[in-house]
Backbone bond lengths (Angstrom), bond angles and torsions (degrees), N, CA, C in turn:
res aa  C-N    CA-C-N  psi(-1)  N-CA   C-N-CA  omega(-1)  CA-C   N-CA-C  phi
1 X - - - 1.466 - - 1.507 108.69 -
2 X 1.320 116.31 124.93 1.456 121.46 -179.44 1.526 109.51 -88.83
3 X 1.327 116.89 128.97 1.462 121.45 179.41 1.529 110.80 -82.06
4 X 1.320 116.05 -40.18 1.462 120.03 -178.63 1.528 109.90 -58.77
5 X 1.316 115.75 131.51 1.459 124.61 179.15 1.530 113.46 70.19
6 X 1.317 117.21 8.68 1.462 120.13 176.63 1.526 109.98 -78.98
7 X 1.331 115.97 169.30 1.462 122.14 174.04 1.521 107.54 -122.33
8 X 1.316 116.05 117.38 1.459 121.08 -174.71 1.522 111.21 -111.06
9 X 1.320 115.14 151.28 1.459 121.70 170.13 1.521 107.34 -126.10
10 X 1.324 116.49 127.53 1.459 122.25 -178.87 1.519 108.35 -119.40
11 X 1.326 117.43 116.83 1.460 119.72 176.08 1.529 108.99 -78.66
12 X 1.327 115.52 148.10 1.465 118.89 -174.74 1.510 110.86 58.13
13 X 1.335 116.01 39.68 1.464 120.98 -170.70 1.509 115.50 -88.96
14 X 1.304 117.69 4.45 1.467 119.48 -174.24 1.525 113.87 -90.15
15 X 1.339 118.61 -8.45 1.467 120.54 179.34 1.528 109.57 -158.89
16 X 1.333 115.07 170.92 1.461 121.29 173.27 1.515 113.86 58.60
17 X 1.314 115.68 -138.20 1.461 121.47 -178.65 1.526 110.59 -61.92
18 X 1.313 116.86 -38.75 1.463 119.98 179.60 1.510 112.45 -60.42
19 X 1.321 116.99 -46.16 1.465 120.35 177.59 1.522 111.06 -62.10
20 X 1.330 116.33 -38.73 1.466 119.66 178.00 1.525 110.78 -62.82
21 X 1.325 117.68 -37.92 1.471 120.97 175.79 1.522 110.46 -63.23
22 X 1.317 116.72 -44.41 1.464 120.10 179.39 1.521 110.43 -57.16
23 X 1.314 116.41 -49.14 1.460 120.76 -178.96 1.534 111.16 -64.96
24 X 1.318 117.21 -36.59 1.469 120.20 179.27 1.520 111.26 -66.83
25 X 1.332 117.02 -41.21 1.465 120.19 177.22 1.525 111.03 -62.42
26 X 1.323 116.92 -42.99 1.463 120.43 179.30 1.524 110.62 -62.72
27 X 1.332 116.43 -44.15 1.464 120.73 -179.81 1.522 111.74 -64.21
28 X 1.342 116.12 -29.38 1.467 120.83 -179.10 1.517 112.93 -85.15
29 X 1.342 117.21 0.22 1.460 119.98 175.12 1.510 116.09 94.19
30 X 1.338 117.62 20.42 1.465 119.31 176.50 1.527 109.92 -59.95
31 X 1.327 116.01 144.27 1.466 120.39 -179.40 1.522 111.69 -74.28
32 X 1.335 116.34 -31.36 1.458 121.68 -178.72 1.517 108.45 -157.89
33 X 1.325 115.72 146.56 1.464 120.75 174.95 1.523 108.37 -133.28
34 X 1.316 115.78 117.68 1.453 121.26 172.97 1.526 108.63 -84.81
35 X 1.317 115.62 130.38 1.457 121.61 178.95 1.520 108.61 -105.99
36 X 1.320 116.43 106.88 1.447 120.33 177.19 1.515 110.09 -79.30
37 X 1.336 116.99 127.14 1.462 121.23 -179.64 1.521 108.80 -147.32
38 X 1.321 116.51 144.08 1.466 119.46 178.14 1.524 110.97 -63.72
39 X 1.319 116.74 -31.41 1.461 122.31 174.97 1.529 107.00 -128.56
40 X 1.327 117.46 113.33 1.465 120.90 -174.76 1.523 111.74 -62.10
41 X 1.327 117.04 -22.81 1.467 119.42 178.37 1.522 111.25 -62.04
42 X 1.328 116.65 -27.38 1.458 120.54 -179.63 1.527 112.58 -74.67
43 X 1.318 116.61 -9.99 1.465 121.00 176.90 1.520 111.89 -104.65
44 X 1.323 116.98 6.21 1.458 121.09 -175.30 1.519 112.15 -59.40
45 X 1.334 116.98 -37.59 1.472 119.57 -177.96 1.519 111.42 -61.83
46 X 1.325 117.65 -33.97 1.464 121.25 179.31 1.527 110.71 -76.03
47 X 1.316 116.31 -40.07 1.468 120.75 177.73 1.518 110.64 -61.55
48 X 1.329 115.82 -41.39 1.464 120.28 -178.54 1.528 112.77 -69.09
49 X 1.333 116.28 -26.27 1.466 120.30 -176.93 1.520 113.43 -80.04
50 X 1.333 117.24 -30.19 1.468 119.18 -172.22 1.523 109.65 -148.42
51 X 1.336 117.80 126.42 1.466 120.90 -178.48 1.527 113.65 -66.63
52 X 1.319 117.37 -12.38 1.464 120.15 178.59 1.521 112.95 -80.15
53 X 1.334 117.51 -8.37 1.461 122.12 -177.50 1.525 110.31 -91.64
54 X 1.326 115.86 131.83 1.461 122.45 177.62 1.527 107.94 -125.76
55 X 1.318 117.02 121.19 1.462 121.31 178.63 1.529 109.96 -82.50
56 X 1.336 115.40 136.99 1.461 121.78 -179.06 1.521 108.44 -129.39
57 X 1.318 116.73 128.17 1.463 119.12 175.74 1.517 108.54 -69.55
58 X 1.331 115.90 120.32 1.460 118.68 -173.31 1.516 111.25 -156.15
59 X 1.303 115.41 105.44 1.456 123.79 169.22 1.520 105.40 -105.28
60 X 1.327 117.88 112.77 1.465 120.68 -171.80 1.520 112.92 -69.85
61 X 1.336 117.43 -7.36 1.461 120.14 175.72 1.526 111.71 -89.00
62 X 1.354 116.98 0.02 1.461 121.77 -178.61 1.523 110.35 -116.46
63 X 1.334 117.91 105.10 1.466 121.76 -176.18 1.522 113.64 -55.04
64 X 1.342 117.27 -36.27 1.458 119.29 -177.53 1.531 111.21 -66.65
65 X 1.343 117.64 -30.99 1.463 120.05 177.88 1.520 111.18 -76.30
66 X 1.312 117.37 -33.00 1.471 120.47 174.68 1.521 109.80 -65.25
67 X 1.331 116.39 -43.72 1.471 120.67 178.51 1.524 110.77 -61.30
68 X 1.332 116.67 -42.48 1.459 120.56 179.99 1.524 111.28 -66.65
69 X 1.333 116.57 -38.51 1.465 120.35 178.83 1.522 110.95 -64.65
70 X 1.315 116.95 -40.41 1.470 120.43 178.74 1.523 110.94 -65.28
71 X 1.319 116.54 -36.54 1.465 120.28 178.08 1.519 111.20 -68.50
72 X 1.337 117.01 -34.26 1.463 121.56 -178.35 1.523 112.28 -80.28
73 X 1.321 116.86 -36.41 1.473 121.54 -170.26 1.521 110.12 -106.32
74 X 1.302 116.33 68.28 1.464 121.57 -173.26 1.525 113.82 -81.57
75 X 1.325 117.87 -3.02 1.459 120.63 -176.43 1.530 113.67 -111.70
76 X 1.309 117.54 12.31 1.467 121.40 -176.44 1.534 111.42 -66.40
77 X 1.330 115.31 131.91 1.471 120.35 174.87 1.527 112.22 -115.87
78 X 1.339 117.44 -14.98 1.458 121.92 176.34 1.524 108.98 -134.42
79 X 1.321 116.52 125.49 1.459 122.61 177.81 1.521 108.97 -113.04
80 X 1.330 116.39 124.73 1.463 121.57 175.44 1.521 108.39 -112.81
81 X 1.324 116.28 110.00 1.458 122.17 177.30 1.526 108.29 -86.75
82 X 1.324 115.33 94.23 1.458 121.00 -174.80 1.526 113.58 -110.63
83 X 1.335 118.18 -27.45 1.464 120.90 -176.57 1.523 110.17 -54.53
84 X 1.328 116.08 135.32 1.457 119.50 -177.99 1.513 111.81 -148.84
85 X 1.343 115.10 163.12 1.458 121.72 179.33 1.517 109.32 -137.69
86 X 1.327 116.34 129.90 1.457 123.22 172.21 1.523 106.99 -124.68
87 X 1.331 117.23 111.64 1.454 122.44 -172.96 1.531 113.42 -87.46
88 X 1.336 117.45 -4.80 1.467 122.20 176.74 1.533 111.67 57.20
89 X 1.333 115.70 44.55 1.457 122.40 175.84 1.519 109.12 -128.97
90 X 1.332 116.87 148.36 1.461 119.61 171.22 1.526 108.48 -88.08
91 X 1.320 116.58 170.30 1.453 120.13 -174.25 1.521 112.96 -71.82
92 X 1.321 117.89 -38.73 1.461 120.36 -175.47 1.527 113.72 -95.19
93 X 1.315 118.22 -30.45 1.452 120.05 -176.85 1.525 113.69 -86.52
94 X 1.305 116.73 -11.92 1.472 119.34 174.49 1.523 108.79 -61.96
95 X 1.320 117.89 145.03 1.468 119.47 -176.74 1.521 113.95 -63.45
96 X 1.323 117.01 -27.01 1.460 121.38 178.11 1.523 108.26 -158.31
97 X 1.307 116.73 -168.25 1.464 120.97 -176.58 1.526 113.46 -90.15
98 X 1.322 117.28 2.98 1.465 119.20 -172.96 1.527 112.55 -61.91
99 X 1.338 117.77 -39.95 1.470 120.03 -179.20 1.525 110.73 -65.34
100 X 1.334 116.56 -46.81 1.463 120.02 -179.64 1.523 111.20 -63.70
101 X 1.330 116.22 -38.47 1.467 119.35 178.20 1.532 110.85 -65.43
102 X 1.329 116.22 -41.44 1.467 119.93 -179.90 1.528 110.94 -65.10
103 X 1.339 116.90 -41.16 1.467 120.39 178.48 1.521 110.83 -63.22
104 X 1.323 116.94 -41.70 1.462 119.30 178.45 1.526 110.49 -67.54
105 X 1.316 116.98 -36.30 1.463 121.02 -179.40 1.528 110.95 -64.04
106 X 1.335 116.90 -46.04 1.464 121.36 -176.39 1.529 111.70 -79.41
107 X 1.333 117.05 -40.75 1.462 121.06 -171.32 1.527 113.99 -89.67
108 X 1.328 117.49 -18.40 1.465 119.88 -179.86 1.530 112.30 -122.93
109 X 1.331 116.72 -61.72 1.464 118.42 -175.82 1.527 111.82 -65.62
110 X 1.338 116.93 -34.90 1.461 119.49 177.94 1.520 112.58 -61.32
111 X 1.348 118.33 -55.24 1.466 119.43 177.09 1.530 113.25 -59.54
112 X 1.345 116.77 -36.65 1.461 118.99 177.79 1.526 110.32 -63.28
113 X 1.329 116.30 -43.91 1.468 119.77 178.54 1.522 111.11 -63.74
114 X 1.333 117.18 -37.77 1.460 120.69 176.64 1.526 110.62 -62.20
115 X 1.301 116.31 -45.16 1.474 120.17 -179.79 1.524 111.04 -63.17
116 X 1.313 116.72 -41.59 1.468 120.07 178.68 1.528 111.18 -63.93
117 X 1.327 116.10 -41.09 1.462 119.80 -177.85 1.519 112.20 -70.55
118 X 1.337 116.75 -35.86 1.459 120.26 -173.13 1.528 114.01 -98.62
119 X 1.310 118.66 -8.99 1.462 120.31 179.78 1.531 112.30 -55.61
120 X 1.342 119.73 -45.70 1.475 118.80 178.61 1.525 112.68 -63.69
121 X 1.333 116.62 -34.18 1.469 120.85 178.95 1.529 109.75 -68.89
122 X 1.320 116.60 -45.14 1.464 120.68 178.48 1.523 110.81 -62.68
123 X 1.324 116.33 -34.10 1.460 120.74 -178.03 1.513 114.61 -67.62
124 X 1.313 117.76 -12.97 1.472 120.69 178.41 1.523 112.26 -76.66
125 X 1.322 116.42 -14.42 1.462 120.92 -177.17 1.536 109.97 -95.62
126 X 1.320 114.46 152.97 1.472 119.42 178.26 1.523 110.39 -60.45
127 X 1.327 116.36 -37.55 1.456 121.98 173.64 1.522 108.08 -143.64
128 X 1.312 115.75 146.87 1.458 121.14 -178.80 1.515 108.55 -152.70
129 X 1.337 115.74 172.52 1.459 118.51 -173.66 1.522 111.88 -151.84
130 X 1.323 114.26 149.50 1.458 123.23 170.06 1.516 107.07 -123.89
131 X 1.328 117.24 133.47 1.461 121.78 173.34 1.521 107.94 -122.85
132 X 1.319 116.42 121.25 1.456 122.19 178.60 1.520 108.83 -101.67
133 X 1.334 116.44 117.29 1.458 121.33 -179.23 1.524 107.88 -82.57
134 X 1.325 116.01 107.82 1.456 122.65 -176.36 1.525 110.12 -108.36
135 X 1.305 117.98 -147.63 1.458 120.99 -172.92 1.516 109.58 -154.84
136 X 1.337 114.71 154.08 1.461 118.77 170.99 1.523 110.16 -61.15
137 X 1.343 116.49 -22.78 1.456 121.30 172.40 1.510 112.64 -70.41
138 X 1.303 118.26 0.81 1.455 123.40 175.02 1.513 112.71 -102.75
139 X 1.344 116.88 -2.05 1.467 119.48 173.79 1.523 111.28 -117.73
140 X 1.332 117.45 -16.30 1.458 122.06 171.63 1.526 107.65 -134.97
141 X 1.328 116.89 132.21 1.458 120.32 -178.53 1.527 110.34 -70.98
142 X 1.328 115.71 130.08 1.459 121.98 -179.45 1.532 107.81 -115.85
143 X 1.337 118.31 100.89 1.473 120.71 -175.66 1.521 113.65 -56.01
144 X 1.324 117.56 -33.16 1.451 120.29 -179.36 1.509 114.16 -73.16
145 X 1.339 117.07 -5.14 1.464 120.63 -178.28 1.519 111.77 -108.64
146 X 1.320 116.16 24.08 1.455 123.25 169.46 1.507 116.19 40.30
147 X 1.333 115.90 -122.26 1.460 120.32 -178.71 1.513 113.61 -80.05
148 X 1.330 117.82 -11.99 1.465 121.29 -178.18 1.527 111.03 -64.97
149 X 1.328 115.82 -51.02 1.461 119.86 -178.14 1.534 111.84 -59.72
150 X 1.341 120.00 -49.69 1.465 119.54 176.82 1.527 113.20 -59.40
151 X 1.343 116.91 -35.84 1.466 118.94 -179.68 1.526 111.12 -66.05
152 X 1.334 116.76 -32.32 1.462 119.68 178.93 1.531 111.31 -77.02
153 X 1.342 117.16 -31.82 1.466 119.60 170.25 1.522 109.40 -59.38
154 X 1.336 116.50 -44.47 1.462 120.79 179.56 1.522 110.84 -62.60
155 X 1.335 116.59 -40.20 1.454 120.32 178.64 1.518 112.77 -63.77
156 X 1.323 115.59 -34.54 1.463 119.42 178.29 1.532 110.82 -68.44
157 X 1.341 116.29 -44.60 1.464 119.82 177.89 1.528 110.76 -63.82
158 X 1.336 116.20 -39.71 1.457 120.59 177.26 1.525 111.05 -58.71
159 X 1.331 116.33 -42.16 1.463 120.42 -179.99 1.522 111.10 -58.81
160 X 1.322 116.46 -41.81 1.465 120.91 179.69 1.524 111.00 -65.50
161 X 1.342 116.32 -44.69 1.467 119.82 -179.90 1.524 111.57 -64.09
162 X 1.324 116.75 -43.92 1.467 119.98 -178.92 1.520 111.63 -67.85
163 X 1.329 115.85 -33.23 1.466 119.40 178.39 1.530 110.23 -58.23
164 X 1.324 116.29 -40.62 1.463 120.73 178.95 1.527 110.89 -68.16
165 X 1.324 116.24 -42.46 1.466 119.74 -177.28 1.525 112.83 -69.40
166 X 1.327 116.56 -31.24 1.460 120.66 -174.14 1.528 113.73 -96.62
167 X 1.325 116.83 -3.01 1.467 119.74 -177.31 1.523 111.61 -59.03
168 X 1.313 116.11 -35.95 1.465 120.16 -176.99 1.512 114.03 -65.78
169 X 1.321 118.23 -22.60 1.471 120.45 178.96 1.531 111.11 -103.77
170 X 1.322 116.78 11.42 1.458 122.95 176.50 1.529 112.52 61.78
171 X 1.337 114.87 39.88 1.462 121.32 172.87 1.528 108.02 -105.59
172 X 1.314 116.43 113.63 1.459 119.65 178.71 1.525 109.74 -78.47
173 X 1.326 116.17 150.76 1.465 121.70 177.87 1.527 107.92 -128.94
174 X 1.327 115.59 117.16 1.458 121.61 -176.72 1.523 110.40 -113.52
175 X 1.316 116.07 130.12 1.461 121.86 172.81 1.523 107.99 -96.82
176 X 1.328 116.30 119.29 1.460 121.51 179.79 1.520 109.04 -99.67
177 X 1.321 116.70 115.55 1.455 122.22 -178.97 1.528 107.95 -93.33
178 X 1.325 115.31 114.71 1.467 122.18 -171.23 1.522 110.12 -111.56
179 X 1.322 116.44 135.47 1.454 121.57 177.41 1.509 111.77 -91.86
180 X 1.305 117.41 -131.72 1.457 122.19 -176.91 1.535 109.97 -91.82
181 X 1.330 116.27 122.47 1.456 121.87 -173.72 1.524 109.36 -128.27
182 X 1.300 116.08 147.45 1.458 121.89 -177.26 1.529 110.17 -79.00
183 X 1.342 115.42 80.17 1.452 122.43 178.04 1.521 109.01 -131.67
184 X 1.321 115.63 171.65 1.464 119.84 178.60 1.527 111.17 -62.54
185 X 1.333 116.87 -35.58 1.457 120.23 180.00 1.525 111.68 -61.62
186 X 1.327 116.70 -32.30 1.466 121.21 -177.39 1.520 112.41 -103.95
187 X 1.331 117.19 23.47 1.464 119.82 -177.72 1.517 112.91 -64.66
188 X 1.354 116.39 -22.13 1.462 120.42 179.07 1.527 112.70 -80.44
189 X 1.308 117.14 -12.09 1.462 121.90 -175.07 1.526 110.00 -82.83
190 X 1.329 115.99 132.31 1.455 120.70 176.98 1.524 109.99 -95.29
191 X 1.323 115.48 165.95 1.455 120.21 176.95 1.511 112.98 87.36
192 X 1.324 114.88 -170.64 1.461 121.25 -175.21 1.520 111.10 -65.30
193 X 1.317 116.59 136.36 1.458 123.00 175.31 1.524 109.21 -133.62
194 X 1.325 115.35 136.75 1.456 120.69 178.49 1.526 110.29 -69.10
195 X 1.315 116.35 159.20 1.463 120.36 173.94 1.529 109.12 -81.20
196 X 1.321 117.77 149.11 1.465 119.99 174.50 1.530 112.57 -55.58
197 X 1.339 116.67 -34.40 1.468 120.21 -179.86 1.517 111.74 -61.24
198 X 1.339 117.37 -33.96 1.462 121.12 178.06 1.523 110.66 -62.55
199 X 1.327 115.63 -41.94 1.464 120.64 -179.28 1.526 110.13 -67.54
200 X 1.320 116.50 -43.24 1.467 120.11 179.91 1.523 111.36 -63.30
201 X 1.321 116.64 -40.81 1.472 120.37 178.74 1.523 110.25 -61.27
202 X 1.336 116.49 -44.83 1.464 120.09 178.06 1.524 111.00 -64.92
203 X 1.337 115.86 -36.42 1.454 119.97 179.38 1.516 113.07 -64.92
204 X 1.327 117.32 -44.37 1.461 120.15 178.72 1.526 111.46 -65.74
205 X 1.313 115.90 -37.56 1.464 119.28 177.38 1.530 110.16 -62.77
206 X 1.334 116.65 -40.79 1.464 120.78 179.58 1.522 111.35 -66.95
207 X 1.332 116.81 -39.30 1.462 120.80 178.01 1.523 110.36 -63.52
208 X 1.315 116.50 -44.19 1.473 120.24 179.37 1.525 111.00 -58.02
209 X 1.320 115.88 -40.42 1.466 120.82 -176.13 1.530 112.67 -83.21
210 X 1.330 116.95 -13.30 1.458 119.30 -174.35 1.514 111.71 68.04
211 X 1.326 116.54 32.32 1.468 121.60 -177.18 1.526 110.61 -66.56
212 X 1.321 116.26 149.20 1.463 120.17 -179.53 1.526 111.70 -83.44
213 X 1.329 117.60 -44.26 1.462 121.47 179.82 1.520 109.07 -149.39
214 X 1.337 116.09 133.59 1.455 121.16 -175.62 1.522 110.05 -136.57
215 X 1.334 116.26 131.44 1.461 121.77 170.16 1.523 106.75 -83.45
216 X 1.319 116.81 119.33 1.459 120.44 -166.83 1.519 114.73 -86.75
217 X 1.329 118.61 -10.65 1.461 120.30 -171.27 1.523 109.82 -158.66
218 X 1.324 115.36 173.01 1.457 121.14 -175.86 1.525 112.11 -58.19
219 X 1.331 118.10 -43.85 1.454 121.39 -177.68 1.517 111.26 -60.53
220 X 1.327 117.06 -45.60 1.456 120.61 179.70 1.525 111.00 -63.07
221 X 1.322 116.43 -41.72 1.465 120.51 178.14 1.520 110.47 -62.72
222 X 1.327 116.51 -42.11 1.462 121.72 -178.95 1.524 111.13 -65.94
223 X 1.329 117.28 -40.91 1.460 121.14 178.36 1.521 110.42 -61.74
224 X 1.323 117.51 -45.54 1.465 120.21 -179.40 1.528 111.03 -64.46
225 X 1.336 116.42 -38.61 1.461 119.68 179.45 1.527 111.16 -65.37
226 X 1.326 117.45 -43.98 1.457 121.18 178.69 1.522 111.64 -64.58
227 X 1.308 116.06 -37.99 1.464 120.52 178.92 1.520 111.24 -65.60
228 X 1.325 116.71 -39.79 1.465 120.53 178.86 1.524 111.89 -70.69
229 X 1.326 115.62 -36.13 1.466 120.23 -175.72 1.522 112.58 -73.33
230 X 1.332 117.42 -42.70 1.468 120.42 -174.30 1.527 109.15 -153.47
231 X 1.331 118.18 80.04 1.463 120.91 -176.14 1.527 113.39 -57.22
232 X 1.320 117.48 -45.30 1.465 120.29 -178.18 1.522 111.24 -66.94
233 X 1.314 116.28 -41.71 1.460 120.03 179.26 1.519 111.44 -66.04
234 X 1.332 116.16 -36.99 1.463 119.51 -179.67 1.524 110.76 -70.48
235 X 1.338 116.42 -34.23 1.458 119.55 175.22 1.530 110.60 -60.93
236 X 1.308 116.54 -43.01 1.459 120.19 177.29 1.530 111.08 -62.56
237 X 1.324 115.76 -39.54 1.458 119.86 179.13 1.522 111.37 -62.03
238 X 1.319 116.66 -37.49 1.457 120.39 -178.95 1.522 112.96 -66.96
239 X 1.323 117.01 -20.13 1.462 119.67 178.08 1.523 111.88 -65.05
240 X 1.321 116.81 -19.15 1.460 120.07 -178.54 1.522 112.19 -60.81
241 X 1.316 116.59 -26.04 1.463 119.42 179.94 1.527 111.35 -61.87
242 X 1.337 117.12 -24.66 1.451 120.48 -179.94 1.527 112.73 -76.32
243 X 1.326 116.96 -19.40 1.459 120.34 -178.78 1.523 112.05 -99.57
244 X 1.340 115.25 12.48 1.460 119.35 175.77 1.504 114.58 91.10
245 X 1.345 117.99 4.05 1.459 119.51 176.53 1.515 109.48 -76.90
246 X 1.312 115.79 169.92 1.460 120.91 -172.77 1.517 112.31 -58.54
247 X 1.305 115.63 134.52 1.454 121.75 168.38 1.521 106.75 -99.40
248 X 1.323 117.14 122.26 1.476 119.37 -170.58 1.517 113.23 -119.53
249 X 1.340 118.17 9.64 1.458 118.35 -176.00 1.511 113.04 -112.84
250 X 1.321 117.83 16.17 1.468 119.59 177.98 1.507 110.84 -101.85
251 X 1.321 116.65 155.48 1.460 119.68 178.99 1.511 109.69 -108.66
C-alpha cells in the first residue's frame, strides 16, 4: 500500500495517537487526511497547519455521523480506526453495565460500523487499507481494565474476520497492538510510555507492508513474549491491576 498521494481518514484524529497518525500521513505525502473528531473545533489546529487536512464531525458511537462521514469522504483509500474509550471500571465493581457497554460500542461496534460504511469506498481503489488501533489488553485479559480489555479482544477478532471478507477487493486489514503510550487515556499509568509518534510510525510501516498484526512498541512486544512463555503465570500477574498496582497494557 502506497502512502504517498493516498487519502486517509483517522478517527479520534484530533489528539494523542490519532493526531500522530495525521501528522505521519502528511509527512509521508498523503494527498488528503480527514480528521474524525467528535467536535471539529478540536481539530482546528491541524486544519490551520496544513491545507490537506479536513476536519469531519465523527463520533463512532453514532451511526448517523458514520453515515454522514462516508457520504462526505468518498475518496478515502486508508481508514485508521483509532477512536477509543477506557472507562476505568472493572466488570463487577462498576455500578452497572453502562461503562462496559460504552467501551464495546466505541471500541468494537464503532470500528465495525466504520469498516462496513467505508468498505465500498475502499474497494474503488486498486489497493486500500484498514488499520485498527488495538491494545496489548486485546491479547492478554487485564481484569483491572473492565470492559476495555474484552472490547479490544473483540476488535482483534473483528480484524481477522474482515481481513477474510475484504481480501477479494485488495483491502488489507492490520491489527495494531499498542502497549503503554503517553496519551490522555493512559495518564493514570506510571513508568515508561512510548510517544504517540512511535505508534504512528509503526502503523504506517505496517500499512505499507500490508501486515496482518503488528506489535507497535516495546510494551506490546513484551506482553506477547510473556504470554507465550507462561500464559498461566502471566494471567496471575495481570491480577495485580485489581490491587492498585500499575496497569501497563493500556494506550
